PyMOL commands that place a pseudoatom at each C-alpha (Angstrom):
pseudoatom trace, name=CA, resn=MET, resi=1, chain=A, elem=C, hetatm=0, pos=[7.392, -106.265, 64.003]
pseudoatom trace, name=CA, resn=ALA, resi=2, chain=A, elem=C, hetatm=0, pos=[7.077, -104.679, 67.442]
pseudoatom trace, name=CA, resn=GLN, resi=3, chain=A, elem=C, hetatm=0, pos=[10.812, -105.123, 68.011]
pseudoatom trace, name=CA, resn=PHE, resi=4, chain=A, elem=C, hetatm=0, pos=[11.616, -103.449, 64.707]
pseudoatom trace, name=CA, resn=GLY, resi=5, chain=A, elem=C, hetatm=0, pos=[9.346, -100.530, 65.624]
pseudoatom trace, name=CA, resn=LYS, resi=6, chain=A, elem=C, hetatm=0, pos=[11.089, -100.146, 68.976]
pseudoatom trace, name=CA, resn=TYR, resi=7, chain=A, elem=C, hetatm=0, pos=[14.525, -100.209, 67.332]
pseudoatom trace, name=CA, resn=ASN, resi=8, chain=A, elem=C, hetatm=0, pos=[13.395, -97.659, 64.773]
pseudoatom trace, name=CA, resn=PHE, resi=9, chain=A, elem=C, hetatm=0, pos=[12.037, -95.368, 67.496]
pseudoatom trace, name=CA, resn=MET, resi=10, chain=A, elem=C, hetatm=0, pos=[15.267, -95.674, 69.492]
pseudoatom trace, name=CA, resn=TRP, resi=11, chain=A, elem=C, hetatm=0, pos=[17.334, -94.774, 66.432]
pseudoatom trace, name=CA, resn=LEU, resi=12, chain=A, elem=C, hetatm=0, pos=[15.113, -91.770, 65.759]
pseudoatom trace, name=CA, resn=THR, resi=13, chain=A, elem=C, hetatm=0, pos=[15.447, -90.592, 69.371]
pseudoatom trace, name=CA, resn=LEU, resi=14, chain=A, elem=C, hetatm=0, pos=[19.231, -90.992, 69.276]
pseudoatom trace, name=CA, resn=SER, resi=15, chain=A, elem=C, hetatm=0, pos=[19.557, -89.007, 66.075]
pseudoatom trace, name=CA, resn=LEU, resi=16, chain=A, elem=C, hetatm=0, pos=[17.279, -86.322, 67.530]
pseudoatom trace, name=CA, resn=ILE, resi=17, chain=A, elem=C, hetatm=0, pos=[19.506, -86.105, 70.622]
pseudoatom trace, name=CA, resn=GLY, resi=18, chain=A, elem=C, hetatm=0, pos=[22.537, -85.930, 68.333]
pseudoatom trace, name=CA, resn=LEU, resi=19, chain=A, elem=C, hetatm=0, pos=[21.018, -83.031, 66.406]
pseudoatom trace, name=CA, resn=LEU, resi=20, chain=A, elem=C, hetatm=0, pos=[20.170, -81.219, 69.636]
pseudoatom trace, name=CA, resn=PHE, resi=21, chain=A, elem=C, hetatm=0, pos=[23.688, -81.804, 70.903]
pseudoatom trace, name=CA, resn=GLY, resi=22, chain=A, elem=C, hetatm=0, pos=[25.042, -80.298, 67.696]
pseudoatom trace, name=CA, resn=ALA, resi=23, chain=A, elem=C, hetatm=0, pos=[22.727, -77.298, 68.055]
pseudoatom trace, name=CA, resn=ALA, resi=24, chain=A, elem=C, hetatm=0, pos=[23.918, -76.846, 71.657]
pseudoatom trace, name=CA, resn=LEU, resi=25, chain=A, elem=C, hetatm=0, pos=[27.540, -76.930, 70.514]
pseudoatom trace, name=CA, resn=THR, resi=26, chain=A, elem=C, hetatm=0, pos=[26.859, -74.166, 68.030]
pseudoatom trace, name=CA, resn=ARG, resi=27, chain=A, elem=C, hetatm=0, pos=[25.007, -72.222, 70.759]
pseudoatom trace, name=CA, resn=GLU, resi=28, chain=A, elem=C, hetatm=0, pos=[21.680, -72.176, 68.935]
pseudoatom trace, name=CA, resn=LEU, resi=29, chain=A, elem=C, hetatm=0, pos=[19.881, -73.403, 72.051]
pseudoatom trace, name=CA, resn=PRO, resi=30, chain=A, elem=C, hetatm=0, pos=[20.164, -72.211, 75.647]
pseudoatom trace, name=CA, resn=ASP, resi=31, chain=A, elem=C, hetatm=0, pos=[21.969, -74.661, 77.951]
pseudoatom trace, name=CA, resn=ALA, resi=32, chain=A, elem=C, hetatm=0, pos=[18.942, -75.146, 80.219]
pseudoatom trace, name=CA, resn=VAL, resi=33, chain=A, elem=C, hetatm=0, pos=[16.702, -76.114, 77.309]
pseudoatom trace, name=CA, resn=THR, resi=34, chain=A, elem=C, hetatm=0, pos=[19.292, -78.533, 75.955]
pseudoatom trace, name=CA, resn=LEU, resi=35, chain=A, elem=C, hetatm=0, pos=[19.746, -80.237, 79.323]
pseudoatom trace, name=CA, resn=GLN, resi=36, chain=A, elem=C, hetatm=0, pos=[15.985, -80.550, 79.743]
pseudoatom trace, name=CA, resn=ILE, resi=37, chain=A, elem=C, hetatm=0, pos=[15.585, -82.116, 76.302]
pseudoatom trace, name=CA, resn=LEU, resi=38, chain=A, elem=C, hetatm=0, pos=[18.471, -84.516, 76.927]
pseudoatom trace, name=CA, resn=GLU, resi=39, chain=A, elem=C, hetatm=0, pos=[16.891, -85.549, 80.244]
pseudoatom trace, name=CA, resn=ILE, resi=40, chain=A, elem=C, hetatm=0, pos=[13.562, -86.221, 78.509]
pseudoatom trace, name=CA, resn=GLY, resi=41, chain=A, elem=C, hetatm=0, pos=[15.380, -88.187, 75.806]
pseudoatom trace, name=CA, resn=SER, resi=42, chain=A, elem=C, hetatm=0, pos=[17.176, -90.388, 78.322]
pseudoatom trace, name=CA, resn=ILE, resi=43, chain=A, elem=C, hetatm=0, pos=[13.909, -91.057, 80.174]
pseudoatom trace, name=CA, resn=VAL, resi=44, chain=A, elem=C, hetatm=0, pos=[12.279, -92.068, 76.889]
pseudoatom trace, name=CA, resn=LEU, resi=45, chain=A, elem=C, hetatm=0, pos=[15.163, -94.423, 76.081]
pseudoatom trace, name=CA, resn=LEU, resi=46, chain=A, elem=C, hetatm=0, pos=[14.977, -96.091, 79.499]
for i in range(1, 46): cmd.bond("trace and resi %d" % i, "trace and resi %d" % (i + 1))
show_as sticks, trace
zoom trace
């Protein structure tokens, strides 16, 4: 059950990063904010 929860959380984080990446590509977010969020996301994943 714990492993499933971890997998689920990882998937959620990856989709969140994907959405943020898409927002960055359409210039809805400033570059600095996007980079900061991506850094936080990678730290969470590791």
